[in-house]
VEXVO-454049 format. One record per residue (C-alpha): residue number from 0; x, y, z. Coordinates in Angstrom, 2 decimals. Each point is the difference from the previous one (the first is absolute). Layout:
<nodes>
seq / px / py / pz
NUM / X / Y / Z
...
</nodes>
This chain:
<nodes>
seq / px / py / pz
0 / 0.31 / -0.30 / 0.19
1 / 0.71 / 3.80 / -1.22
2 / 0.26 / 2.41 / 3.04
3 / -0.30 / 3.51 / -0.19
4 / -0.55 / 0.68 / 3.68
5 / -2.70 / 1.91 / -0.23
6 / -2.72 / -1.90 / -2.31
7 / 1.45 / -3.89 / 0.13
8 / 2.18 / -1.00 / 3.46
9 / 1.59 / -2.71 / 1.44
10 / 1.29 / -1.15 / 2.94
11 / 2.44 / -2.87 / -0.06
12 / 1.62 / -2.05 / 3.15
13 / 3.07 / -2.21 / -0.24
14 / 1.45 / -2.14 / 2.54
15 / 3.69 / -1.84 / 0.55
16 / -0.41 / -3.21 / -1.00
17 / 3.23 / -2.26 / -0.23
18 / 1.90 / 2.93 / -0.87
19 / -2.02 / 1.60 / -2.60
20 / -3.02 / 2.47 / -0.36
21 / -3.22 / -1.42 / -0.73
22 / -2.89 / 1.80 / -0.57
23 / -3.10 / -0.94 / 2.64
24 / -2.59 / 2.62 / -0.16
25 / -1.19 / 2.13 / -2.40
26 / -2.96 / 2.85 / 0.00
27 / -1.07 / 2.11 / -2.85
28 / -2.66 / 2.37 / -1.01
29 / -1.01 / 1.08 / -3.31
30 / -2.65 / 2.95 / -0.73
31 / -3.02 / -1.16 / -1.40
32 / -2.06 / 2.07 / -2.87
33 / -2.03 / 1.10 / 2.80
34 / 1.23 / 3.31 / 1.17
35 / 1.36 / -0.19 / 3.39
36 / -0.16 / -3.92 / 0.01
37 / 2.90 / -2.34 / 0.22
38 / -0.09 / -3.70 / -0.03
39 / 2.80 / -2.07 / 2.12
40 / 1.58 / -3.61 / 0.73
41 / 2.05 / -1.33 / 2.05
42 / 1.99 / -3.66 / 0.31
43 / 2.24 / -1.40 / 2.41
44 / 2.28 / -2.63 / -0.17
45 / -1.68 / -3.45 / 1.59
46 / 2.60 / -0.11 / 2.62
47 / -0.33 / 3.18 / 0.84
48 / -3.52 / 0.17 / 0.58
49 / -2.13 / 0.59 / 3.43
50 / 3.18 / 2.22 / 1.17
51 / -1.49 / 3.60 / -0.68
52 / 1.52 / 0.66 / -3.18
53 / -2.91 / 0.09 / -2.54
54 / -1.53 / 2.52 / 2.70
55 / 3.39 / 2.27 / -0.15
56 / 0.26 / -0.31 / -3.16
57 / -3.33 / 1.60 / -0.89
58 / 0.16 / 2.84 / 2.96
59 / 2.50 / 1.46 / -2.07
60 / -2.34 / -0.04 / -2.97
61 / -3.12 / 1.04 / 1.57
62 / 2.37 / 2.43 / 1.46
63 / 1.68 / 1.16 / -3.38
64 / -3.29 / -0.34 / -1.85
65 / -1.64 / 2.55 / 2.84
66 / 2.86 / 2.67 / -0.83
67 / -0.71 / -0.01 / -3.57
68 / -3.21 / 1.00 / -0.08
69 / -2.15 / -3.77 / -0.77
70 / -3.07 / -0.08 / 2.04
71 / -1.04 / -3.82 / -0.29
72 / 2.43 / -3.05 / -0.29
73 / -1.43 / -3.14 / -1.28
74 / 1.13 / -3.58 / -0.81
75 / -1.80 / -2.88 / -2.00
76 / 0.64 / -3.49 / 1.40
77 / -1.28 / -3.75 / 0.12
78 / -3.26 / -0.23 / 2.29
79 / 1.99 / -2.46 / 1.51
80 / 3.67 / 1.12 / 0.77
81 / -0.35 / 0.12 / 3.56
82 / 3.04 / 1.80 / 0.72
83 / -1.05 / 3.03 / -1.86
84 / -3.11 / -0.24 / 1.57
85 / 1.76 / 0.07 / 3.79
86 / 2.38 / 2.89 / -1.19
87 / -2.02 / 2.15 / -1.65
88 / -2.74 / -0.04 / 2.92
89 / 2.90 / 0.87 / 2.34
90 / 1.09 / 3.14 / -2.27
91 / -3.44 / 1.13 / 0.27
92 / -1.33 / -1.21 / -3.87
93 / -3.68 / -0.81 / -0.74
94 / -0.70 / -3.08 / -1.86
95 / -2.72 / -0.62 / -2.20
96 / -0.81 / -2.30 / -2.71
97 / 1.28 / 1.25 / -3.84
98 / -3.17 / 0.26 / -1.87
99 / 1.53 / -1.42 / -2.95
100 / 1.76 / -3.22 / 1.17
101 / -1.64 / -1.59 / 2.79
102 / 3.55 / -1.85 / 0.86
103 / 1.53 / 3.31 / 0.85
104 / -0.58 / 2.71 / 2.27
105 / 1.09 / 3.40 / 0.20
106 / 1.56 / 1.78 / 3.08
107 / 0.18 / 3.93 / 0.01
108 / 1.09 / 2.22 / 2.71
109 / -0.57 / 3.62 / 0.14
110 / 3.08 / 2.12 / 0.44
</nodes>
């Protein structure tokens, strides 16, 4: 993903693993066609889950999106993605079924 520090941004978490740097988490947002809205995503390596890294990456992303003038952040996720459901709820996102695809949910956060 290209990054321009305003309309598109990403944070990457790195960790030392056997003498090498390894990417263990990423959060990113990108502006949507709706003025003031951005879509976000986060992923964390399996062996780094349940340590708070996803929440930390998302908090940085949310703070920067606010500072860059976004009013709402959204994430499209599989309805059965329990990890994202729990993280989104913890961060204050609202959840609703995607009206166009019942296998997906839309998480939204007013900024």
